[in-house]
N, C-alpha and C positions, 0 to 999 in steps of 0.2 A: 449553582451558577456555572460551574465548570462543565456540567453536562450540556448546557445550552451552548457554551462556547465551542465545545468539541463538535457538536452537531452543526453549528454554523461554519466551522472550519471545513468540515467534510462537504457541506453544501457549496461552499466557495470552491473547493477543489473539484467538485462535480461540474460546476458551471465552467470553470477554466478548462477542464478536461473535454467537455463537449463543444466548446466554442473556440478555444485558443490554441490548444496543444497541436492541432494539425499543422500549425506554422512551424513547429519544432521538429517535424518529421524528417528523419534521415533514412533514406533508402526504404521508405514505407514502414519504418519503425518509429513508434511514438512512446514517450515515457508515460508511466501511469501515475499521475499526480495523486489520485485518490488513494492508491496503495501507499505512497510515501506518507501522506497525512495519516492514514489509518495505522500504519506501523508506529509512527511517532506518538500517536495517542495511546495505542495499546501498550507501549513501553512505559507509560506513565499512569495507567489507570487499572482498575480491577477487571477481572475476566468478564463479568456480566455486562458492564458498560461497553467494553471493547467488542464483545460478541454482538450486542444489540446495535451498536453503531455500524459495525461491519455489515450486519444484515440489512439495516436501514439504507445505507448508501448503496449496497448491492441491489436491493430492490428498486431503488431509484434508477440505477443503471439499467436494470431489466425492463422497467417501464419505459425508459427512453428508447431502448432497442429490444423489443419483446420477442425476438426470434427464439431465444432459449430462456423463457421466463422462469426465474427462480435460480438459475445457475450462478449468476454473479452474487445473488443474495447468499447462497450456500457457501461459495468461495470466500466472500467477505467475512461472513460470520466465523468460518473455520480459521481463517487467517487471524482475525481479531482475537479469537480465543487462544489460539496456539501461541501467538506472540506474547500476549498478556500472561499466559500460564508459564511460558518458557523464560520469561524475564526474572522469575523468582530465583534467587540464589546467584545472580550475576549483577554486575554494576551496569545498570541500563543507561547511565549518563556517559559511559565511555563511547567514544566515536567509533572504535572498531566493533564494539558490540552492536551498536545501532546499524552499522553497515552489514554485519553478519546476519542480523535478524531481517533486514530489508532484502538481502540476497536470498535467504531461504524463503521468505514470504513471497517474493516475486516469482521464484521458480515454482513453488507449490501452487500459488494462485493461478498461474498460467497453465500448469498441468491440469488442474481441476477444470478450468474453462475449456481447454482443448479436448479433454476426454469426454466432457459432457455436451459438447457442441453438436448440434444436429447437422451442421454444415461440413463437418469433418468426420470421415469414417473412423471407427474405433482402431482399425489397424494402422491407419496413417497418422493418427494423433501423436504418437511418440516422435515420428519423423518431423512432423510439423512443429512440435514443441522444441526439438533440437534446432531446427532451422530458424524459426521465428522467436520462440520463447527465450532463448539465451540472449539474442540480440536485444530484444525489447527489455528483458530483465537487466542486462548490463546498462542500457540507457537509463532505466529507472534508477538503478543503483548510483550512477553518476549524478543524476539529478538529486537523489536522496542525500548523497554526500554533500552536495552544495547546500541543501536545506539544513542538514545536521550541523555543518560548520557555521552557517548563519545563526542558527539557534544558540550555539555555544558562544559565539561572539556577542550576541544580544544578551545572553545570560551573564557574561563577564562584565559587560558595561552596566547592567542593572545591579549586580552584586560585586563591586570591585574588591571588597574586603575578603571574599571567599576565594581560596585557591582553586585553580583548575583541576578537575579530576584526572 
């Protein structure tokens, strides 16, 4: 049942990303809701599920904008696997850990997308990544921080007897 819930959360994030996020644009930078949800799921699930969900939502993004078909599927599956694999040995419920994983995931995801994009030359991809990727990554991290705080508040209301990590 949790697999279906995770897939539906990513589908909701995809719908919001493609229809509503343009209203949140600041200086042509938009947060990546799909990445925020994918990282939150990958921090709580096994590598196989996180990889498959990252691939699935990336493929959905690629089908929506097929200019670089397969690129977002690759980036999503790599990020899902890396975050899920990297969470072993750390306290994934910690707010700081969640932000660190989201920061790394945003930067790596954008770098993969810029390097593989057919609209950006390979030599100008790092410059574009520094100019656009850091701003968009920072915006995604701020949004992810709000989501992580909301999840912690929700968790504390549902389980008031358990202390905060």
